[in-house]
C-alpha positions as semicolon CSV with decimal commas, in nm:
position;residue;x (nm);y (nm);z (nm)
1;X;0,220;0,307;-0,418
2;X;0,300;0,608;-0,613
3;X;0,368;0,840;-0,331
4;X;0,440;1,139;-0,571
5;X;0,060;1,162;-0,635
6;X;-0,014;1,245;-0,268
7;X;0,316;1,339;-0,094
8;X;0,180;1,698;-0,042
9;X;-0,102;1,537;0,160
10;X;0,087;1,265;0,357
11;X;0,164;1,458;0,666
12;X;-0,181;1,577;0,711
13;X;-0,328;1,225;0,642
14;X;-0,088;1,037;0,864
15;X;-0,078;1,149;1,238
16;X;0,010;0,809;1,400
17;X;0,266;0,866;1,682
18;X;0,225;0,558;1,910
19;X;0,550;0,413;1,771
20;X;0,769;0,708;1,838
21;X;0,876;0,635;2,203
22;X;0,954;0,275;2,111
23;X;1,182;0,373;1,810
24;X;1,356;0,650;2,003
25;X;1,432;0,408;2,302
26;X;1,556;0,131;2,077
27;X;1,782;0,385;1,878
28;X;1,920;0,545;2,185
29;X;1,999;0,203;2,343
30;X;2,275;0,134;2,081
31;X;2,612;0,300;2,037
32;X;2,650;0,374;1,673
33;X;2,487;0,482;1,359
34;X;2,116;0,466;1,288
35;X;1,958;0,369;0,951
36;X;1,584;0,447;0,889
37;X;1,443;0,257;0,598
38;X;1,146;0,361;0,386
39;X;1,157;0,678;0,591
40;X;0,888;0,869;0,385
41;X;0,846;1,241;0,492
42;X;1,021;1,196;0,819
43;X;0,759;1,122;1,074
44;X;0,987;0,911;1,282
45;X;1,302;1,096;1,162
46;X;1,210;1,421;1,317
47;X;1,153;1,257;1,651
48;X;1,488;1,093;1,641
49;X;1,657;1,423;1,550
50;X;1,501;1,591;1,844
51;X;1,659;1,335;2,080
52;X;2,008;1,405;1,938
53;X;2,027;1,125;1,686
54;X;2,161;1,172;1,332
55;X;1,987;0,909;1,132
56;X;2,058;0,801;0,768
57;X;1,719;0,810;0,594
58;X;1,648;0,599;0,286
59;X;1,340;0,606;0,070
60;X;1,280;0,541;-0,289
61;X;1,044;0,847;-0,340
62;X;1,220;1,176;-0,390
63;X;0,895;1,355;-0,331
64;X;0,861;1,213;0,011
65;X;1,226;1,277;0,093
66;X;1,186;1,637;-0,021
67;X;0,934;1,686;0,253
68;X;1,155;1,507;0,506
69;X;1,444;1,756;0,406
70;X;1,217;2,049;0,486
71;X;1,158;1,918;0,836
72;X;1,514;1,879;0,940
73;X;1,855;2,042;0,878
74;X;2,122;1,877;0,677
75;X;2,342;1,865;0,978
76;X;2,093;1,649;1,165
77;X;2,039;1,373;0,914
78;X;2,169;1,205;0,593
79;X;1,927;1,155;0,310
80;X;1,967;0,881;0,042
81;X;1,716;0,799;-0,239
82;X;1,746;0,429;-0,278
83;X;1,543;0,101;-0,298
84;X;1,554;-0,101;0,020
85;X;1,632;-0,401;-0,187
86;X;1,956;-0,253;-0,313
87;X;2,105;-0,040;-0,025
88;X;2,427;0,131;-0,095
89;X;2,600;0,043;0,243
90;X;2,825;-0,222;0,368
91;X;2,845;-0,318;0,731
92;X;2,794;0,046;0,831
93;X;2,509;0,069;1,085
94;X;2,446;-0,034;1,438
95;X;2,073;-0,045;1,407
96;X;1,826;-0,026;1,111
97;X;1,455;0,049;1,164
98;X;1,169;-0,005;0,913
99;X;0,855;0,171;1,065
100;X;0,487;0,176;0,990
101;X;0,455;-0,173;0,834
102;X;0,616;-0,063;0,511
103;X;0,784;-0,382;0,461
104;X;0,448;-0,508;0,361
105;X;0,483;-0,297;0,034
106;X;0,730;-0,558;-0,081
107;X;0,461;-0,777;-0,233
108;X;0,670;-1,065;-0,393
109;X;0,851;-1,325;-0,180
110;X;1,158;-1,252;-0,392
111;X;1,148;-0,885;-0,320
112;X;1,111;-0,953;0,064
113;X;1,403;-1,190;0,067
114;X;1,625;-0,936;-0,136
115;X;1,529;-0,664;0,100
116;X;1,620;-0,868;0,405
117;X;1,950;-0,966;0,261
118;X;2,037;-0,608;0,165
119;X;1,947;-0,487;0,520
120;X;2,162;-0,749;0,671
121;X;2,458;-0,644;0,446
122;X;2,410;-0,280;0,566
123;X;2,448;-0,376;0,929
124;X;2,764;-0,389;1,138
125;X;2,838;-0,737;1,285
126;X;2,562;-0,819;1,536
127;X;2,379;-0,500;1,439
128;X;2,008;-0,492;1,508
129;X;1,714;-0,464;1,266
130;X;1,361;-0,372;1,392
131;X;1,094;-0,443;1,120
132;X;0,719;-0,378;1,168
133;X;0,439;-0,556;0,981
134;X;0,069;-0,602;0,996
135;X;-0,069;-0,903;1,189
136;X;-0,275;-1,058;0,900
137;X;-0,559;-1,169;1,128
138;X;-0,601;-0,811;1,275
139;X;-0,542;-0,612;0,953
140;X;-0,796;-0,822;0,742
141;X;-1,083;-0,712;0,963
142;X;-1,067;-0,371;0,786
143;X;-1,039;-0,513;0,430
144;X;-1,355;-0,470;0,233
145;X;-1,448;-0,411;-0,130
146;X;-1,686;-0,139;-0,038
147;X;-1,532;0,215;-0,036
148;X;-1,527;0,354;0,308
149;X;-1,390;0,675;0,460
150;X;-1,101;0,596;0,681
151;X;-0,989;0,948;0,779
152;X;-1,048;1,309;0,695
153;X;-0,854;1,626;0,760
154;X;-0,845;1,989;0,662
155;X;-0,700;2,053;0,333
156;X;-0,343;2,177;0,342
157;X;-0,452;2,440;0,091
158;X;-0,679;2,586;0,355
159;X;-0,986;2,539;0,148
160;X;-1,228;2,271;0,259
161;X;-1,137;1,913;0,376
162;X;-0,986;1,600;0,228
163;X;-1,162;1,263;0,280
164;X;-0,957;0,957;0,234
165;X;-1,135;0,636;0,130
166;X;-1,032;0,288;0,070
167;X;-1,171;-0,008;-0,117
168;X;-0,976;-0,336;-0,106
169;X;-0,983;-0,715;-0,150
170;X;-0,766;-1,000;-0,023
171;X;-0,630;-1,263;-0,243
172;X;-0,563;-1,556;0,002
173;X;-0,361;-1,765;-0,260
174;X;-0,100;-1,465;-0,285
175;X;-0,147;-1,332;0,058
176;X;-0,192;-0,985;-0,087
177;X;-0,430;-0,703;-0,042
178;X;-0,514;-0,486;-0,346
179;X;-0,746;-0,195;-0,407
180;X;-0,769;0,180;-0,441
181;X;-0,712;0,460;-0,198
182;X;-0,881;0,787;-0,298
183;X;-0,821;1,132;-0,158
184;X;-1,128;1,359;-0,231
185;X;-1,110;1,736;-0,153
186;X;-1,432;1,890;-0,077
187;X;-1,501;2,273;-0,050
188;X;-1,834;2,435;0,003
189;X;-1,997;2,096;-0,067
190;X;-1,831;2,057;-0,403
191;X;-1,553;1,812;-0,496
192;X;-1,275;2,026;-0,621
193;X;-1,010;1,758;-0,650
194;X;-0,968;1,382;-0,648
195;X;-0,671;1,152;-0,643
196;X;-0,699;0,777;-0,681
197;X;-0,401;0,560;-0,615
198;X;-0,372;0,178;-0,647
199;X;-0,287;0,011;-0,322
200;X;-0,111;-0,328;-0,290
201;X;0,056;-0,478;0,017
202;X;0,126;-0,836;0,149
203;X;0,044;-0,999;0,466
204;X;0,327;-1,253;0,531
205;X;0,251;-1,494;0,825
206;X;0,464;-1,512;1,148
207;X;0,609;-1,838;1,021
208;X;0,709;-1,693;0,685
209;X;0,889;-1,397;0,830
210;X;1,071;-1,592;1,089
211;X;1,209;-1,838;0,840
212;X;1,291;-1,572;0,588
213;X;1,481;-1,369;0,855
214;X;1,688;-1,675;0,947
215;X;1,749;-1,765;0,588
216;X;1,889;-1,419;0,522
217;X;2,126;-1,420;0,817
218;X;1,934;-1,286;1,111
219;X;1,865;-1,421;1,457
220;X;1,520;-1,345;1,596
221;X;1,567;-1,172;1,942
222;X;1,203;-1,090;2,008
223;X;0,861;-1,053;1,870
224;X;0,615;-0,784;2,016
225;X;0,248;-0,740;1,939
226;X;0,249;-0,375;1,994
227;X;0,469;-0,083;2,064
228;X;0,426;-0,113;2,447
229;X;0,636;-0,439;2,395
230;X;0,329;-0,655;2,488
231;X;0,351;-1,022;2,394
232;X;0,237;-1,114;2,043
233;X;-0,117;-1,254;2,038
234;X;-0,201;-1,405;1,697
235;X;-0,571;-1,298;1,715
236;X;-0,566;-0,956;1,875
237;X;-0,225;-0,790;1,844
238;X;-0,227;-0,527;1,566
239;X;0,135;-0,591;1,464
240;X;0,434;-0,805;1,424
241;X;0,721;-0,600;1,577
242;X;1,027;-0,818;1,487
243;X;1,359;-0,755;1,663
244;X;1,634;-0,920;1,475
245;X;2,012;-0,929;1,507
246;X;2,262;-0,973;1,236
247;X;2,441;-1,322;1,221
248;X;2,333;-1,660;1,318
249;X;2,242;-1,756;1,682
């Protein structure tokens, strides 16, 4: 997605916080440096900083990182604008986290393999990687070609409200959902602004990710179905939460 188009709306649009205690606990449990991948505007970063951590935050969108920078001080984090497929680190981090299912934005198999290999290379020996993805069976329940409003919030400008609508379709052969996400600002009953952004993300299977992790030098430690560490259920769990360790078993 072209996040530069709606970076100014992102924090108002996304108010998910159920994963914050999980990531804080996981990062505090290791002794060493923390790498947050596809960090966006710092939704998770800010919580890590509150708990005394100094994460290195990576994202490919300068507009999103500019908002992250405004939330935190330079002394509390390190910001790097980079692609997760080509990380400029070598064996540097005790733990890497990739929150909010953002790995799914790597649509091609080649991109996903390249990213996994890049993350592994950034980790210290036996470092941990926590990667979150959509559970395909659960996520597909909300995919429909009919535009529908998924959230609404007061406009950050103070005038009116913003409606966020999505229309999408699933290509089973590619395992990819594609469509359009539209941000419509309404004030006094009139549309005063509209931003439409193409959306595309993949839904790799449990078997695919497990094999890809192993092929790129990871050991699978655990797979959770939600941030309460509940057991993964293929039909009802909303997520894959993969806990990986650098190196072969």
